[in-house]
RODO-2510 file (C-alpha; in nm, 4 decimals, decimal comma):
residues 192
     n   res          X          Y          Z
     1     m    -0,1980     1,1367     2,4710
     2     g    -0,0323     0,8540     2,2770
     3     k     0,1552     0,8982     1,9543
     4     l    -0,0509     1,1339     1,7389
     5     t     0,0551     1,1924     1,3784
     6     e    -0,0990     1,4781     1,1838
     7     i    -0,0883     1,4798     0,8036
     8     r    -0,1832     1,7673     0,5750
     9     w    -0,2524     1,6866     0,2101
    10     h    -0,2206     1,9431    -0,0718
    11     g    -0,3711     1,8768    -0,4123
    12     r    -0,6319     1,9845    -0,6587
    13     a    -0,9974     1,8860    -0,6623
    14     g    -1,0480     1,5710    -0,8651
    15     q    -0,7114     1,4103    -0,7893
    16     g    -0,8451     1,1829    -0,5153
    17     v    -0,6873     1,3683    -0,2213
    18     v    -0,9918     1,3317     0,0053
    19     t    -1,0343     0,9643    -0,0862
    20     a    -0,6666     0,8944    -0,0180
    21     g    -0,6931     1,0487     0,3288
    22     e    -0,9965     0,8335     0,4003
    23     l    -0,8215     0,5181     0,2776
    24     l    -0,5213     0,5894     0,5008
    25     a    -0,7574     0,6443     0,7943
    26     g    -0,9295     0,3156     0,7116
    27     a    -0,5952     0,1366     0,7315
    28     a    -0,5427     0,2899     1,0768
    29     l    -0,8802     0,1479     1,1807
    30     e    -0,7636    -0,1947     1,0626
    31     e    -0,4829    -0,1610     1,3194
    32     d    -0,7186    -0,0538     1,6006
    33     k    -0,5859     0,3018     1,5908
    34     y    -0,7933     0,6173     1,6209
    35     f    -0,8267     0,8499     1,3250
    36     q    -0,9809     1,1586     1,1713
    37     s    -0,9926     1,2390     0,8026
    38     f    -1,1594     1,5454     0,6552
    39     p    -1,1296     1,7896     0,3618
    40     d    -1,0863     2,1658     0,3555
    41     y    -1,2304     2,2930     0,0298
    42     g    -1,1805     2,6352    -0,1178
    43     p    -1,3796     2,7129    -0,4303
    44     e    -1,5467     2,3807    -0,4991
    45     r    -1,4597     2,3254    -0,8620
    46     m    -1,2523     2,0682    -1,0470
    47     g    -0,8851     2,1636    -1,0385
    48     a    -0,9111     2,4102    -0,7488
    49     p    -0,6430     2,3796    -0,4772
    50     i    -0,7660     2,1843    -0,1765
    51     k    -0,6296     2,0607     0,1521
    52     a    -0,7271     1,7486     0,3376
    53     y    -0,6240     1,6332     0,6825
    54     t    -0,5617     1,2977     0,8442
    55     r    -0,4897     1,2341     1,2113
    56     i    -0,3827     0,8912     1,3347
    57     s    -0,3278     0,8115     1,7012
    58     d    -0,2856     0,5250     1,9447
    59     e    -0,5346     0,6966     2,1777
    60     p    -0,8648     0,8808     2,1278
    61     i    -0,8309     1,2128     1,9454
    62     d    -0,9868     1,5048     2,1294
    63     v    -0,9084     1,7848     1,8837
    64     h    -1,1455     1,8713     1,5986
    65     y    -0,9957     2,1442     1,3817
    66     q    -0,7660     2,1907     1,0858
    67     i    -0,4101     2,0690     1,1199
    68     l    -0,1882     2,3727     1,1651
    69     s     0,1411     2,2048     1,2652
    70     p     0,1637     1,8789     1,0698
    71     e     0,4369     1,6222     1,1131
    72     v     0,3797     1,5105     0,7536
    73     v     0,2912     1,7150     0,4442
    74     v     0,1869     1,5350     0,1257
    75     v     0,1901     1,7314    -0,1998
    76     v    -0,0143     1,5453    -0,4601
    77     n     0,0071     1,8202    -0,7228
    78     p     0,3626     1,9558    -0,7622
    79     n     0,2270     2,2593    -0,9510
    80     l     0,1231     2,3924    -0,6103
    81     l     0,4885     2,4354    -0,5081
    82     g     0,5569     2,8065    -0,5136
    83     i     0,1837     2,8869    -0,5233
    84     v     0,0881     2,7449    -0,1829
    85     d     0,3193     2,7476     0,1183
    86     v     0,3035     2,3722     0,1695
    87     t     0,5583     2,3815     0,4515
    88     e     0,3594     2,6321     0,6594
    89     g     0,3584     2,5138     1,0217
    90     l     0,5573     2,1983     0,9402
    91     a     0,7336     2,0480     1,2409
    92     g     1,1095     2,1164     1,2417
    93     n     1,1809     1,7456     1,2064
    94     g     0,8799     1,6808     0,9830
    95     i     0,8418     1,4981     0,6561
    96     v     0,7503     1,6350     0,3133
    97     i     0,6390     1,3907     0,0444
    98     v     0,5977     1,5261    -0,3095
    99     n     0,4553     1,3670    -0,6226
   100     t     0,7224     1,4648    -0,8740
   101     p     0,9836     1,3170    -1,1073
   102     e     1,2361     1,5558    -0,9479
   103     p     1,4851     1,4162    -0,6946
   104     p     1,4393     1,5048    -0,3266
   105     k     1,7483     1,7282    -0,3314
   106     k     1,5840     1,9530    -0,5935
   107     i     1,2573     1,9708    -0,3947
   108     r     1,4534     2,0545    -0,0799
   109     q     1,5985     2,3550    -0,2682
   110     v     1,2618     2,4593    -0,4149
   111     l     1,1050     2,4554    -0,0673
   112     g     1,3985     2,6347     0,0978
   113     l     1,4729     2,3404     0,3259
   114     k     1,8474     2,3241     0,2688
   115     g     2,0176     2,2572     0,6001
   116     s     1,6934     2,1765     0,7835
   117     k     1,6122     1,8504     0,9616
   118     v     1,2985     1,8044     0,7503
   119     r     1,3076     1,4756     0,5592
   120     v     1,2065     1,5037     0,1924
   121     f     1,0689     1,2159    -0,0146
   122     t     0,9625     1,2112    -0,3791
   123     v     0,7834     0,9654    -0,6036
   124     d     0,6501     1,0149    -0,9554
   125     a     0,2992     0,8981    -0,8696
   126     t     0,1553     1,0758    -1,1749
   127     a     0,3674     0,8706    -1,4154
   128     i     0,2760     0,5510    -1,2294
   129     a    -0,0949     0,6409    -1,2347
   130     l    -0,0907     0,7243    -1,6064
   131     e     0,0939     0,4033    -1,6893
   132     m    -0,0983     0,1641    -1,4677
   133     l    -0,4393     0,3287    -1,4209
   134     k    -0,4541     0,5225    -1,7506
   135     r    -0,5739     0,8269    -1,5520
   136     n    -0,4046     1,1117    -1,3661
   137     i    -0,5305     1,0172    -1,0194
   138     p    -0,2105     0,9925    -0,8138
   139     a    -0,3355     1,0613    -0,4588
   140     t    -0,4045     0,7028    -0,3553
   141     l    -0,0577     0,6049    -0,4744
   142     m     0,0904     0,8654    -0,2410
   143     i    -0,0214     0,6455     0,0489
   144     g     0,2583     0,4081    -0,0534
   145     a     0,5074     0,6927    -0,0137
   146     i     0,3590     0,7882     0,3251
   147     i     0,3978     0,4336     0,4515
   148     r     0,7529     0,4108     0,3199
   149     a     0,8456     0,7404     0,4899
   150     t     0,6600     0,6982     0,8199
   151     k     0,5791     0,3297     0,8826
   152     l     0,2521     0,4728     1,0187
   153     v     0,0412     0,1764     0,9072
   154     e     0,1083    -0,1536     0,7341
   155     l     0,0960    -0,1618     0,3540
   156     d    -0,1145    -0,4809     0,3639
   157     n    -0,3820    -0,2992     0,5635
   158     v    -0,4021    -0,0244     0,3012
   159     v    -0,4361    -0,2906     0,0318
   160     h    -0,7206    -0,4509     0,2263
   161     v    -0,8998    -0,1168     0,2625
   162     i    -0,8521    -0,0344    -0,1068
   163     r    -1,0007    -0,3683    -0,2067
   164     e    -1,2897    -0,3224     0,0341
   165     k    -1,3741     0,0452    -0,0306
   166     l    -1,2918     0,0772    -0,3993
   167     g    -1,4178    -0,2741    -0,4719
   168     a    -1,7688    -0,1612    -0,3791
   169     k    -1,7557     0,1062    -0,6530
   170     l    -1,5157    -0,0153    -0,9220
   171     r    -1,4588    -0,3257    -1,1332
   172     g    -1,2138    -0,5801    -0,9932
   173     e    -0,9414    -0,5210    -1,2520
   174     i    -0,9437    -0,1464    -1,1752
   175     v    -0,9112    -0,2154    -0,8030
   176     e    -0,6217    -0,4554    -0,8616
   177     a    -0,4519    -0,2005    -1,0898
   178     n    -0,4741     0,0459    -0,7976
   179     v    -0,3178    -0,2112    -0,5644
   180     k    -0,0321    -0,2791    -0,8068
   181     a     0,0227     0,0945    -0,8599
   182     l     0,0303     0,1490    -0,4815
   183     h     0,3027    -0,1165    -0,4495
   184     r     0,4994     0,0422    -0,7344
   185     a     0,4808     0,3863    -0,5701
   186     y     0,5973     0,2332    -0,2398
   187     e     0,8991     0,0814    -0,4177
   188     k     0,9908     0,3933    -0,6156
   189     v     1,0063     0,6439    -0,3267
   190     q     1,3326     0,8385    -0,3006
   191     e     1,4646     1,0164     0,0089
   192     g     1,7120     1,2982     0,0103
***
């Protein structure tokens, strides 16, 4: 099998986690890659912890189950740290991306990753979302951090998918605010 990347998203219902996974998968399609994107709901209520999964590959994907050993973990809601074991099954040289104003070094300590080969990235996607979108919906912005950390897809392809998918549902100025916020999140990512 060609290069397969498995991503597990952690967030809370209503933060756009499922939509973000689908948008990332759509960008993979733009690049003629294969993909899967699906949610894993617990109690289906606003604010409940949820997981979502995204697989992206250069070749057809033959597996159809939850991602147990992700290369990338994305934490959209930092309040889940310490409540949910977000690093469970994470590859030894994996990547953790957290929506937080805290620096990566602090998150590395919180997650007990000191001395490990896991790469840790942070971006304050919530602050960007509140400033630019006037709503606490940071998940789509986390795609910018994923791209910065992994180079998995091209940022321009995500922008195209956002304009196409969100443009069918939202007013143009809201879509463009999402695009600008995505670019800002991409620029503000920290590694440590």
